[in-house]
N, C-alpha and C positions, 0 to 999 in steps of 0.2 A: 546411469538408469534411467528410463524415462520414465515419466511418471504417466504411471497409468490412470490417476485419475486426477475432475475437477472439483472446486467446492466453489458452495456457495454461503457468504461469508460478512460477516462486519465486520468493520477494526476499530476499533475499542480503543483510547488514547489508554496508557496507564500510571501519568500523573491527575489523568481527567478521567474519571475513569465515567465520568458520567453521561461524555462527549464521543460520538462514532465520524469517521471520518466520513463525509458526503459529495455528492457535488451538487454544484447550485454554480450557474450560468456557465459552463463547462471549464471551472475554480476547482478546485482540493478544498475542502475544510474540515475545519474538528466543531463541529456543532453538537448538541445536547441532544442524547441518544430519543429518538424520534417511535423503536419500537421497529418490530420486523417487519412493517406493513411501510414504509417507509422506504419507494423501492432507488429514491436516490441513493441512499444510505446501503448500498447487497451490491454485494459484489461478487461474479466468480473468479475463483484464486486456480490458474492450469496450468501449465508448462508456459516458459518463458520464450515472446517471440524470436528475442535470439539467440534463444536456447532451453533448448529443451528440459535441463537437467537443474534449470531456476526458473520463474514465476513471471504473471504478467498479470492483471486488476483487471480485470472488464471489466463494462457496467449492467447488469442485469437490463433496465429499461432503455440504454441503445446501445442496443445488440452490437457487438465491432465495435466500439469506443471505448478504447482503452485510457487511465490510466495511463500518462505520462511525462517528464519532466523537461521542463521544456523553459530557455532562462531563466532554470535553476526551479523557477514555478512548478509543482504539479498541478496538470492540468487532463483537462475528460476531452480529447479529438479521435477521431477515426481515421482504422488504419486501410490504409488500400495495399494490399499484399506486393511484395517488392521494397519496397523503404523499409530499407535498410539502418537508417540513422532514427526512424518512428519504432523501428523493434527493437531496440540499444537501449531510445530510450524509455522503451519502457518495459523492463525486464530490470528483476533485481531480483538479488541473494537472499533467504531469506537465512538474518543467522540469529542468534541464541538474542535477549534485548541485552541493548545496553545497558541497559538499568536490574542486571535481572535480580543481585543483590538488596535494588530499594524494592524491590514489588514481591509482593506475596504471592504469586500464580507463574510463570516459565510467561516470558509470553517471546515476540520477535522484534528486529527489527528491519530496518526497508532497509539496503544497497545499492548501489545505484551499480549496474553492471557494467556500463561502461564509466566512470568516475565513483572505483575503487574507495574511493576516499572521503565520501560521498554517503549521506546518507538521507532520506527522509526523516523529517519532524516540524511539528505543528510550535509556528511563532508567529504569538495575536493570533489564535486560533486560523488560521492559514499555517495549509501545507505546504511549504522548500526542500528543497535538496543543500545543501550546507556540508562542507567538508567539517569532519567532526571534528571535534578541537579539548576534545576529552576531558568538558569540564562535565560537572554533576548535574549543571540548569539541563546541557546536550542529551545526557543521554536520560532522562528523564522523561523531555519531550521528541526525542527520536525509538518510544518502547512504547510498541502498543500489543497487544490481545488479537487476536484471529477468533473470534467464535463461529465456529461452524453451526449454521443452524439449522440446516434443510436437508444435512448427509450426500451423500455422497451424488453427484449429477453427470461424471462420464465414466 
């Protein structure tokens, strides 16, 4: 079923709720919540570049720049249509949060489209793609809340 809309969101850590994902120097970090006027932490979550049933995360202040994993690090890079590797690296399945039982509201985890045993997680406040190891710390570090704050835009 195709995704009919996109939404403007921040992505908040489940185990560090005072921090959200933002891009800085074209790398993704988990930084203190800046408020909604802070464009480096606002993303459009929409249909996946490699599979429209899944999701890709586009920057609001750098149009056509997406979060993608490269060398297991989450980076902000410009998308060129037809770049299949980029499209795969920038597509994620939103799953129920791996730490669902440990948090007080429903969240999500981001599973890599082209490495299905890997999830986005923070480590030392940097965002990486790591193989799921089943540990409690991994589940917490790989769990996020997607906070829609400006309504649907597509």
